N, C-alpha and C positions, 0 to 999 in steps of 0.2 A: 318038673325041673329037676336037674341033677344038682348035687351039693354045691358045686362051684357056683352056679347060676344064683341059688339061694344066698350065699355068702356075700356075692356082689350086691345083691338088694339089701341085705343086712347092713353092709358097710355104708350104703348110701343112706339109709335111714338114720344110721347112727351120726353120719356126717351132718344131715339136716338137724339134728337135735344139738350136737355138741359145738358145731361150728356155725351154722345157720341160726341157732337158737329159736328154731319155731317153736310156737305154743303147742301145748299137748294136744289142744283140740285140732289143729292143723296137722300136726305130725299123724294123729290118729286117722284123719281124712285120707291123707297120702297113703298110709299104710293100707288101708282098706281098698282104696283105688288100684294100688300095685297088686294087692292079693287077688283081686278080680284078674287082672291081666295073666298072673300066674296060673289061674284056673282055667282061663282060656288056653294058655299054652298047653297045659297038660291035656285038653279036651282036642286038641289038634296035634297032639303027640310031638310038640317041641321039647327038647331037652335042656336048650341053652339059648342065651340071648343072640348069639351070633347067627343063630337059623331063624330068626323072626325078622320078616322083612315088612314092608309098607304095606302090601295087600292083607298080611296078617293083623296089623294095627286097624285098618279100614274095616276089616270084618269083625273085629272086636267091638269097635265103636258102633258098627250097624247092629250088632247084637244087643248092645245096650239101649240104643235108640229103641228097637222094637219091644224092648222090656219097658217103654213108655217112661224112659228117662227124661227129664226136662232138659233142653239145650244147655242152660246154665250149669247144671250138674255134669253134663258131658264135657262142657268145656273145662271145668276144673279137673276131671278125670284125665282128659288128654294133656292137660298141662303137667299133670303130675307124671304121666308116662314120658312127655317130652323131657321134663327135667332128669328123670332117671337116665334116659339113653344119653343126654348131652353130658351126664357125669361119666358114663362109661366111655364115652368118646374122648373126654379131656383126660381120662385115666389111661388112654390107650387101648382100651379092650374092644372097642369097636370102630370101625373106620367110618361109619355114617349113622346119623340118628335116623331110624326107619319111621319115626312119627312126625319128623319135620315138615312133610308135605300134605299131612293129613288135616282136614277141617271138619268141624262138628256141623250137624245141620243147623240152618239159621233159626234163630227164635222166632216164634210166628209173632207178627205184629198185633198187639192188642187194638181193637177197634176203640176209639174213643168214645165215650158216653154223654151225648149231649142232653141238655134240658130240651123238653118239647116246646113248641110255640106258645101254647098256653102257659106253661110254667115259667118261660121268659116273660110273658107279658103280666103275668102276677107279681114276679119280682119288680120289674121295672114300673109298674103302676103303684107301688106300694107307697104309704105316706111316709114324708120324710120330717124328722123332728130335729131341728137344730142345723147350725152350718157344716158340720162334719158329715151329718148324713145327706145333705145337700150336694157335698163333695163325693161321698160315696156313690150317690146315684149317677153323677157325671161319669164316675170311673165305670160302672157297671154299664152304662148306655155306651160309652166308648169302646169297651171290650166288645160288646155284641154288635155294634155297628159297623166297626172297621176291622175286627179280628186281629186285635194286636196282642203281642205277646206281652207277658208280666213286665219283663225288664224294659220293653219299649214303652210301655205307657208310663212307667216311673221315671223314664228318662226325658219325657216331653217337656219342653220348656214353652212359655206362652206363646212366643211368635211361632212356634210349629204348627199351630191350629189358626186356620184361616176359616172363621165361621161364615163369613160372607160368601166364600166359594164353596163352602161345604166340603173341605179337605184338612187332612193333617199330614206333616211331613215327618217320617220316621227316618231319624238320623242314625245311620250306622246300626242297621237292626243285625240278625243273624248273618254271620259271615262278613259282616262290614257292609252289607247292601242297603242303601238307602232307598226309600220309596214314598210316593204320595198314595194315600189312600183317602177314598171318600169317606165323609161323614153325614150320617142322616140327620134329618130335621129334628128328631127327637132328642138325639144326642147333642146337636148343636144347642138346642134350647137347654138342656141341661147343663151343659158347660157354661152357658150365658149366665145361669143362675148362680152355679158355682163361682164364677168369675167376680160377682157382686158379694158373695159371702167371703170370697178369699181375701178381700181388702181388710177384713177384721183379724186375718192370720198371718198373712206375709208382709214383710218389708217391700219396700218398692224395688229395691236392689235384688230381690229373690226372682231367679227366673223360671224356676220350676212351676209347671202348671198345676200340680198337685203336690200340696204340702201338708205336713201334720199340724196338731193343735199348736205346736210349738214354733210354726212358721218354716221349718226346714222341709227339704225334699222328702217325700214320704217313701219309706223304705218297702221293698217287696214284701218283707215279713208281716208290715203293718197292713197291706192291702191283704194278705191272706187271712189275717187275724179279723179284719173288719168285713170281710165276706162270710166268714164263719158266725159272726155277730149278727149278720142280716139273715142268715140261714134260721138260726134259733129264733129270730124276731118274728119270721114269717112261718115258722113251724114246719120246714122242709125236712123230710126224713133223709134224704140222700146227701151225700157229702158234695159240697158244692166248692170247685176251686177255680182260681181265675182262667186256667186253660180250658175249663168246660165251657166257659163263655166264648172263648176263641173256637172251640170245637162246635159250638151251637151256631155261631155266626157261619161257618164254612157250610155245616150240614143243611142249615136252612137256605143259605143261598143257591146250593145246588138242587134242593127240593123245588125251588121255585124256578129252576131251568136256567141257571146262570151258567155262562160259559165256564168250563173248566179251566181253561187259560186265564180268564179274568180271575178266578178265585185263587188261582196259583199267584198271581201278580199282586193281589191284594194281601195274601198270606205271607207274602215274602218267600215263597219256597223256592229254592235253587231248582229243583228236579220235580217235574209234574207229578212223577210216581208217589212223591209224598203226599201231594195234594189228593191223588186218586184213591187214598185209603178212604175219603169221605164218600166217594161213589158207592162203595161197598156198604156203607152205612144207609145210604138211600135205597140201595137195593133190598137190603134187609126189611126196610120199612115197606116198600113195595111188595116183597115176598109174603109180609105177615098181611096185608090187605088182600092178595090174591089167594091166600090159603082160606081166608075168611069167607072170600067172596065167590070164589069158582066152585060149581056143584062137584067137579071131579077132583078137586084138591083137597077137599074136606074129607077126614077120615070117616070111611063107611058112607061117602057120598055116592050117589047112584048116578045113571044117565038119563 
């Protein structure tokens, strides 16, 4: 790059430091990101910023992606590039931002890790000591039985659960979508046990289904802490979190050949594509069985 282009970049970084007051760490990251862009420009023999166009920015981001850069890092890099060119446009040194229409590759979606059926059974069949553990078991059973989100479970009021009908009404779930969800017999039995114990914790005016030892609606953080307590109690090595119980519900329902649309409805997903991630989980399980069983799938297998 020519001297004028480097001076424009230096002025931009100085503006970030003096006027925007970015931290030294953030400023260093921006400097490195833009230095890589300078190297790219020199590689393709661009001398100034006016000669850089959208296809150049795309090529640069594609090069970085081929270097196995994580999507989040690429997004940060592209943000730094966009910020620099926005500055040049505002300063009247460019007419258009060549990075404005460029997008980074999407972050690959991580597959949830459910507990297997035996792991769930071991947890849900564990001995309960005292009223709070009776409450905990009712929560774990309901998570697994109905695939609730953490916030949905803590928001439940007593009238939302119809144990005779075996259903729970989730009010204003994600996206303000309410829904009815089935509740299995084991979960209904656990909730009945908790309702008996709940009399010793909650006042009659308290509507919350699940309350703390002080009689107030249980907080999401408390549920997470109680689940960690159970993990330690059972000697489970893997980290267990409330969403894992929801994942396990979805995965095990699909393994049992439940209709995908039905699982979507129970989970409260607006888009079936969100539910389809669990079909990938089920396929991974089937693929592992296939690799073990098929004579021509095993490494070194013969005919």
